[in-house]
N, C-alpha and C positions, 0 to 999 in steps of 0.2 A: 435300157435296163429293165429287167423283169420285175414286176410287182410280186413279192414273195407270197402274199395271200392268194393272189390270182393263180400263181404257179401251182400252189398246193391244190387249189380248187380244180384247176385243169387236169392235173395228174389224177386226182380222185375221180373226176368225171370220166376220164379216159379209162381208168381201171373199171369203173362201173359199167360203162357202155361197150367196152371192147374186151377187156381181160376176164371179166366175171360172167360173161354170157356163154352158155353152152354152145359148142361149135362142132359140126360134123367132122371137121378135120382132126379133132382130138377125141373121137369116139363119144361125142355128145357131152364131153366135159368142158368146162371153161378153159380158155388158154392158160389162165393162172388160177387153178382150183382153190388156192389158199388165200388169194388176195382179199376177198370179201371179209373173211375172218380177221385178218390182220388189220384191215381198216376199221372194222367194227370194234376191235379191242384197242384202238389207238396205238398200234404197234408199227406204224409206217412213218418214217421221217422223210420229208421232202425238203431238199435244200438247194439253193442256188449256189453252185460251185464257183470258185474263183477262176477255174480253168487254168490255162498256162501249163505249169509243171505239176499241177494237181497236189500241191503240198497239203492242202486242206483234206483232200481225199486220202492221202497217205496217213494223216492223223486219225481219220475214222477207222482205217484198217488196223492201225497200231493200237487203238483204244476203243474198240467197238463197244457200243452201249447196248447191252442185252435187253434193255426195256423195249427195243425195236426188233421186229422180225426182218425188216429190210430198211436200208437207207437208199433213197432215190436221189442221186446226185445229178443235177441238171446243169450242163455247161453251155453257156451262150457263145463261146468262142469257136463254135463249130466250123466257121469259115476258115479258121487257121489250122484245122486238122482234118485230114481226109477220113473217110470211113475206114480205109485200110490201116491208117495210122492209129486210129482209135482202137481197132481190134488188136493191133500189135502191142499197144501200150497196156491194154487190159490183160493180154497174155503175160506180159512182164509183171504187172501188179499181182497176178495170181500166184506167182512164185513166192511173193511175200505173204499174200493173203492166206494161202494154204497152211502156212506155218502157224497162223492164228485161227485155224479152223473157220476160215471165211472163203467165200467165192465171189468173184466179181464178174458181172455180165453187163453188156451195154449195147446200145444202138445209136447210130448217127442218122441224121435226117436223110442221108444218101445211102444208108445201108439197105441192101436187098436180102431178105431172108425168105428162103423157100417155104419154110414151115410157119411163117408168120400168120397171125389171125388178120382177117380183113378189117381195115379201118375206114372203109369207104364212107360210112354213115356218120363218122365222128366229126363233129364241128368244134375245132379248138376255140378256146376263149381268147388266147393270146395270139397276136400277129407274129411275134418273134419265134424263130425256130431254135431248137437246142438239142443237144445229145443227152441221152439218159444213161446213167451208170447205176447198176443195182448191186448193193453189197449185202450179203446174207451169210448166216452161219452155214458152213459147208455140211456138217453132219445132219443138220435139220433138212437141208436141201436134198441130200442123198436119200434120206429116209422118205421124204415126201415124193421124190422122183420114183423110188422103188414102189411106193404104194399106188401111184397112178399108172405105172407101167403095167401092173397086174390088171388094171381096168381097161387096158388097150389104148391108153393115151398116145403112145408113140407109134402106133400101127402104121400111120401114113408118112412117117419120117423116112427120108432116104437113108440108106444104110450109112453112107459117109457122114451125113449130118448127125445121126445118132452117135456114131463113134466119136466125132469131133466134139460134140456138145455134152452128151450125157455120159458116155463111157469114160472119156478123158478125165472129167472131174471126179468120177468115182475112183479111177485109178490113182489120181493125185491124192485123194483123201486116204485111200488104203495105204499108199506109200508113206504118207505122213503119220498115219496111225501106227504103222509098224515100226517107225523110228522112235516112238515114245516108249 
């Protein structure tokens, strides 16, 4: 069982040491250029998820609390779900999330991401592994993504990755926006 205080401390440390550091792969921008601001404004919620069928995660999607920029859901049942299953379930969740102007992203300890930032020098606090699922407002994410695209953030992305990750969520957002 994960210690909740240590989990939040580890995620904060990982963000500070990995996500918030300028990186050549992202045109000298941090992997997550807005993370530091959100942490500094206490707008990040880290939670240990129940796992399983993610009923608790569904409640977050259905009742997102806008005092947070992002909810980081950490699941310890990663041995019961493969990286591919996690990705598939996130795709399904996004069908619901988009209707609530949200987007869900995540990674499993076994996920391989071509455009991922290096984590070689990061020393975790906890011994336990877990997957991470991030829930954010879609419109905010789209606008942030557009702003960093202008700064060359996605220059080194493979075309297929860009289409799958960035273009797809914008298309989903535009579809939903046009339905309203």
